[in-house]
Backbone bond lengths (Angstrom), bond angles and torsions (degrees), N, CA, C in turn:
res aa  C-N    CA-C-N  psi(-1)  N-CA   C-N-CA  omega(-1)  CA-C   N-CA-C  phi
1 S - - - 1.450 - - 1.516 109.38 -
2 E 1.305 116.45 143.77 1.460 121.16 175.32 1.525 111.17 -62.15
3 K 1.341 117.29 -22.82 1.465 120.96 -179.68 1.525 112.03 -69.12
4 Y 1.337 117.37 -33.23 1.462 121.92 -176.43 1.532 109.96 -136.18
5 P 1.347 117.39 75.10 1.463 120.53 -178.01 1.519 114.51 -89.60
6 A 1.343 117.83 -1.30 1.473 122.61 -171.42 1.529 106.77 54.53
7 S 1.333 117.71 -129.86 1.467 119.49 -178.60 1.531 112.05 -93.64
8 G 1.330 117.81 10.92 1.467 120.43 175.84 1.507 114.25 105.89
9 M 1.313 114.70 -149.36 1.460 123.29 -170.92 1.533 113.86 -53.84
10 N 1.324 118.38 -39.07 1.465 121.00 -177.32 1.522 112.67 -103.23
11 A 1.322 117.25 21.36 1.467 121.83 -175.22 1.523 113.45 -60.72
12 L 1.311 117.75 -29.47 1.460 119.05 -174.81 1.519 113.53 -88.47
13 N 1.321 117.02 2.36 1.465 119.50 172.44 1.527 110.93 -142.62
14 D 1.337 115.46 36.97 1.471 120.23 179.11 1.521 113.21 -99.62
15 G 1.340 118.13 1.66 1.457 121.84 178.42 1.517 114.55 82.14
16 I 1.331 118.38 0.83 1.457 121.58 -178.81 1.524 109.30 -96.21
17 R 1.344 115.58 117.97 1.456 121.07 179.63 1.523 109.74 -91.93
18 G 1.336 115.73 143.02 1.446 121.16 176.96 1.519 111.43 -82.81
19 N 1.344 115.77 165.55 1.458 120.32 175.43 1.530 107.77 -126.40
20 F 1.314 117.35 -165.93 1.459 119.63 -176.46 1.530 113.37 -70.97
21 D 1.339 118.26 -11.35 1.467 121.93 175.93 1.525 107.84 -91.76
22 F 1.330 116.15 86.42 1.466 120.46 -174.70 1.521 112.70 -62.28
23 S 1.316 118.47 -21.04 1.463 120.90 -178.74 1.524 112.60 -84.73
24 A 1.349 117.88 -0.95 1.466 121.45 -178.92 1.528 112.57 -75.52
25 G 1.325 118.19 -10.36 1.457 120.47 174.31 1.515 116.61 105.92
26 G 1.327 119.27 -2.40 1.461 120.57 -179.25 1.513 114.76 -84.46
27 W 1.330 116.85 -11.19 1.468 121.37 -174.55 1.523 111.28 -109.67
28 Q 1.336 115.28 142.47 1.459 121.44 172.82 1.527 107.09 -105.26
29 G 1.345 117.71 127.47 1.451 122.18 -173.32 1.519 114.09 -107.01
30 Y 1.345 114.75 146.06 1.462 123.75 179.21 1.522 107.47 -129.38
31 E 1.323 117.47 112.16 1.458 122.14 -174.40 1.523 111.62 -95.86
32 G 1.339 116.31 115.46 1.457 121.68 174.79 1.513 114.76 66.40
33 T 1.323 117.90 12.33 1.455 121.11 -177.56 1.525 109.97 -137.35
34 D 1.317 116.41 158.83 1.455 121.05 176.06 1.526 109.87 -72.15
35 M 1.308 115.69 156.31 1.462 121.71 174.21 1.520 107.32 -99.98
36 E 1.312 116.88 129.56 1.466 120.55 173.56 1.524 107.95 -135.97
37 I 1.320 115.32 118.40 1.455 122.76 -174.99 1.516 108.79 -125.20
38 T 1.336 116.75 134.50 1.454 121.64 172.01 1.517 107.94 -119.14
39 I 1.321 115.89 128.36 1.460 121.80 -179.38 1.520 109.00 -112.07
40 D 1.332 115.90 128.13 1.459 122.70 174.99 1.526 107.19 -94.54
41 L 1.315 116.67 115.83 1.464 121.64 -179.07 1.524 112.54 -77.10
42 G 1.331 117.59 -6.63 1.462 121.89 177.79 1.506 113.90 91.72
43 S 1.326 116.64 -33.67 1.461 121.99 176.15 1.525 107.16 -157.18
44 P 1.327 117.12 160.44 1.462 119.25 -179.53 1.531 111.75 -63.61
45 M 1.337 115.49 139.59 1.463 122.68 178.34 1.516 108.68 -139.15
46 M 1.319 115.80 155.04 1.454 120.83 173.49 1.534 106.88 -81.65
47 I 1.325 116.27 118.23 1.465 122.85 -176.21 1.525 108.82 -113.87
48 N 1.356 116.66 136.76 1.464 117.86 176.58 1.538 113.11 -131.97
49 K 1.333 117.70 -5.16 1.464 119.13 177.88 1.526 109.49 -156.19
50 V 1.347 115.07 138.94 1.459 121.54 174.86 1.523 106.99 -131.25
51 T 1.329 115.93 134.88 1.456 122.57 -178.33 1.518 109.05 -128.41
52 A 1.322 116.65 138.85 1.470 121.65 176.93 1.526 108.60 -127.54
53 G 1.339 116.45 133.67 1.461 121.76 -178.84 1.518 112.15 -97.33
54 F 1.340 116.47 138.61 1.468 122.25 -178.49 1.517 111.27 -136.77
55 L 1.329 115.27 155.74 1.459 123.37 178.80 1.526 110.05 -115.31
56 S 1.320 115.75 142.28 1.463 121.88 169.05 1.522 106.90 -120.78
57 A 1.331 116.35 119.35 1.467 123.43 178.14 1.524 107.08 -140.86
58 P 1.342 116.85 75.90 1.464 121.13 -172.09 1.524 115.14 -55.21
59 S 1.327 118.45 -31.59 1.463 118.43 -179.56 1.528 111.24 -66.58
60 D 1.337 116.26 -18.67 1.462 120.98 177.95 1.531 111.69 -109.05
61 W 1.334 116.53 17.84 1.462 124.86 176.14 1.528 112.62 66.21
62 I 1.338 116.31 25.51 1.466 122.67 179.55 1.525 107.79 -105.55
63 F 1.343 116.38 123.82 1.459 121.76 -176.65 1.520 109.97 -128.89
64 F 1.342 115.48 153.58 1.456 118.72 171.92 1.530 108.51 -61.83
65 P 1.345 116.92 150.86 1.464 118.57 172.42 1.529 109.44 -64.00
66 T 1.328 116.54 159.55 1.466 119.59 178.30 1.524 111.42 -77.83
67 E 1.341 116.90 -28.37 1.451 121.68 173.43 1.519 108.55 -159.44
68 V 1.341 114.25 156.89 1.457 120.57 178.30 1.526 107.82 -129.81
69 E 1.341 115.27 127.63 1.465 121.71 179.11 1.522 108.77 -108.12
70 F 1.336 115.80 141.87 1.453 122.29 -179.53 1.533 108.44 -122.32
71 F 1.349 115.84 137.62 1.464 121.98 -177.96 1.530 109.86 -135.80
72 H 1.341 115.98 158.74 1.468 121.36 173.63 1.516 108.92 -132.24
73 S 1.348 115.49 156.47 1.459 120.52 -179.82 1.524 109.70 -153.58
74 P 1.336 116.17 144.37 1.466 118.46 174.32 1.531 112.04 -84.38
75 N 1.359 116.70 -20.59 1.463 119.40 -170.24 1.532 115.45 -128.02
76 G 1.316 118.77 -5.76 1.464 121.51 179.86 1.521 114.12 84.38
77 F 1.336 116.98 0.87 1.464 120.67 -179.72 1.529 112.08 -114.56
78 V 1.304 116.26 -45.42 1.464 121.70 179.90 1.527 107.59 -106.11
79 F 1.342 116.02 116.59 1.459 121.48 -178.28 1.518 110.48 -110.79
80 E 1.324 115.48 137.05 1.453 122.69 176.89 1.526 108.51 -107.97
81 P 1.330 117.63 141.88 1.468 119.19 179.75 1.529 112.16 -70.33
82 M 1.339 114.74 142.59 1.467 121.86 172.86 1.523 110.18 -103.11
83 G 1.334 116.07 -28.31 1.451 120.31 -179.82 1.519 111.26 156.32
84 V 1.329 114.54 170.93 1.464 122.67 -178.75 1.524 107.92 -129.40
85 Q 1.312 115.77 138.87 1.463 121.74 172.70 1.517 107.62 -113.32
86 A 1.317 117.10 111.89 1.461 120.66 172.91 1.519 106.94 -79.65
87 V 1.315 116.59 140.76 1.452 120.79 -178.24 1.519 108.38 -104.63
88 T 1.321 115.26 119.29 1.456 120.16 177.27 1.515 108.00 -72.13
89 A 1.323 116.07 125.63 1.467 120.28 -178.62 1.511 109.58 -64.80
90 K 1.324 114.32 121.34 1.462 118.96 172.87 1.519 105.93 -88.78
91 D 1.284 117.37 -164.95 1.462 121.96 -178.72 1.526 109.39 -67.51
92 T 1.334 116.92 103.06 1.459 120.90 -176.60 1.516 113.05 -97.90
93 V 1.318 116.90 -5.95 1.466 120.34 179.24 1.527 110.49 -99.70
94 N 1.343 116.69 -34.53 1.460 121.11 178.77 1.526 108.29 -70.02
95 R 1.308 116.07 108.32 1.454 120.80 -172.21 1.519 114.03 -72.90
96 S 1.320 119.37 -8.35 1.456 120.45 -177.58 1.532 112.78 -94.63
97 V 1.334 118.34 -1.94 1.460 121.85 -178.10 1.526 109.54 -92.30
98 Y 1.345 115.93 105.86 1.461 122.04 176.36 1.520 107.76 -105.16
99 D 1.334 116.84 147.46 1.455 119.82 -178.89 1.525 109.02 -155.31
100 I 1.321 115.69 152.79 1.460 123.29 173.09 1.523 106.33 -124.46
101 A 1.329 116.98 133.11 1.464 120.60 -179.52 1.519 110.44 -134.10
102 D 1.326 115.11 138.00 1.459 121.91 170.72 1.521 106.79 -100.98
103 L 1.319 115.33 117.00 1.467 121.15 179.06 1.520 107.41 -102.84
104 E 1.328 115.83 131.19 1.457 118.44 -174.10 1.514 112.08 -136.53
105 V 1.317 113.10 161.00 1.450 120.60 171.79 1.525 107.11 -131.36
106 K 1.335 115.00 131.27 1.458 121.41 173.69 1.519 106.27 -103.92
107 H 1.317 115.52 142.47 1.456 120.77 -172.89 1.522 107.48 -146.05
108 E 1.319 115.81 152.08 1.456 118.64 170.79 1.525 107.24 -55.49
109 A 1.313 117.65 138.07 1.462 121.02 -175.96 1.530 111.30 -53.87
110 V 1.342 114.83 130.82 1.460 121.73 179.08 1.524 108.57 -131.67
111 M 1.322 115.54 149.32 1.458 120.84 176.45 1.525 107.53 -82.23
112 A 1.323 116.77 124.22 1.464 120.71 -178.87 1.517 109.86 -149.88
113 R 1.308 115.22 146.97 1.471 121.15 171.56 1.528 110.32 -105.64
114 Y 1.333 116.92 -27.43 1.465 121.92 -176.69 1.523 110.45 -120.37
115 I 1.314 115.00 140.43 1.458 122.63 175.28 1.524 107.32 -124.15
116 K 1.331 115.84 133.11 1.463 121.01 176.84 1.521 108.37 -118.57
117 V 1.340 114.92 136.84 1.457 121.17 175.70 1.525 106.99 -125.97
118 R 1.331 115.74 126.33 1.466 121.91 179.22 1.531 108.05 -121.63
119 A 1.348 115.72 118.52 1.465 121.11 179.33 1.524 108.76 -110.56
120 K 1.325 115.95 125.49 1.462 122.43 -176.82 1.535 110.17 -83.93
121 N 1.324 116.19 120.54 1.461 122.05 177.23 1.523 108.98 -79.79
122 R 1.330 117.20 142.49 1.472 121.82 177.10 1.521 110.80 -66.42
123 G 1.336 117.09 -13.83 1.463 121.77 176.34 1.517 113.11 93.90
124 V 1.333 115.59 -65.40 1.474 120.23 -178.14 1.526 109.94 -133.07
125 C 1.322 115.61 160.67 1.466 120.72 176.29 1.528 108.72 -63.78
126 P 1.336 117.42 142.28 1.466 121.10 -172.42 1.530 113.88 -73.41
127 K 1.313 113.95 164.63 1.463 122.25 176.50 1.527 109.46 -56.58
128 G 1.322 116.20 135.25 1.449 121.96 -179.94 1.525 114.12 91.21
129 H 1.330 117.31 -12.94 1.466 122.60 177.57 1.533 108.27 -83.16
130 P 1.328 118.87 145.76 1.477 119.77 178.62 1.527 114.24 -56.49
131 G 1.327 117.15 -25.50 1.465 121.46 177.86 1.519 112.92 -97.91
132 E 1.319 117.24 18.95 1.468 122.46 -176.02 1.527 111.11 -42.47
133 G 1.349 114.48 126.19 1.461 120.86 177.27 1.521 114.98 84.49
134 K 1.319 118.39 -9.51 1.476 122.29 178.63 1.532 108.97 -89.65
135 P 1.350 118.01 158.34 1.469 119.92 -177.94 1.528 113.19 -57.35
136 A 1.318 115.25 133.81 1.461 122.66 176.51 1.527 108.93 -92.11
137 W 1.323 115.51 156.37 1.456 122.42 179.16 1.526 110.63 -107.31
138 I 1.350 115.24 149.77 1.461 123.98 162.87 1.524 105.35 -114.65
139 F 1.334 117.09 133.27 1.459 121.67 174.51 1.527 107.99 -120.54
140 S 1.339 116.36 126.44 1.460 122.04 177.53 1.522 108.82 -123.83
141 D 1.330 116.33 146.12 1.457 118.91 -177.94 1.519 114.09 -117.72
142 E 1.299 119.34 -25.12 1.451 118.06 -175.64 1.521 110.05 -165.31
143 I 1.342 115.12 141.97 1.458 121.80 171.13 1.523 105.75 -115.74
144 M 1.326 115.63 118.97 1.461 121.53 -175.82 1.523 109.35 -110.57
145 I 1.316 116.65 131.31 1.457 122.70 -174.87 1.522 108.51 -120.18
146 D 1.340 116.24 124.39 1.462 120.86 178.11 1.512 109.02 -96.40
147 A 1.309 115.45 120.32 1.453 121.61 176.77 1.532 108.63 -102.54
148 V 1.309 116.00 146.54 1.471 121.15 178.76 1.510 109.21 -121.15
149 E 1.302 115.05 155.52 1.462 119.99 177.85 1.529 108.93 -72.83
150 P 1.320 117.82 133.31 1.460 119.12 176.24 1.535 111.16 -65.39
151 V 1.310 116.56 145.95 1.457 121.91 176.90 1.505 107.98 -74.80
152 R 1.329 115.60 131.40 1.481 119.65 -179.20 1.503 110.90 -115.40
């Protein structure tokens, strides 16, 4: 969303982590829509773990995604799954419960140049929430990729 772009196009891999003050600029927001990010590593690397950071701030209509999918690709066109992290719903109605979570997938090392992360938005604020039925937000602050040295 233009309302919460963090530092812009490269905000999710700039090394800047967000905190509980989502308006401070560390978070990139997605209103009522899924988040789908593709990162070009510049050259092929051996990857074995990808982590994505998310914020839950129910009083501000910000919720964890319902699930996060991780993919890898050598060419940016054909992506293979690395894994899925289902997110257990915490207290989404209690507006005073704020949380930050790093969701990750570990995978046997694979050669990849591109990493895709897709976070599923719940769509709308849940029943019983003051924003019930209105668009829900996903806020992400960083996608971290662990590269390993190839075995020679």
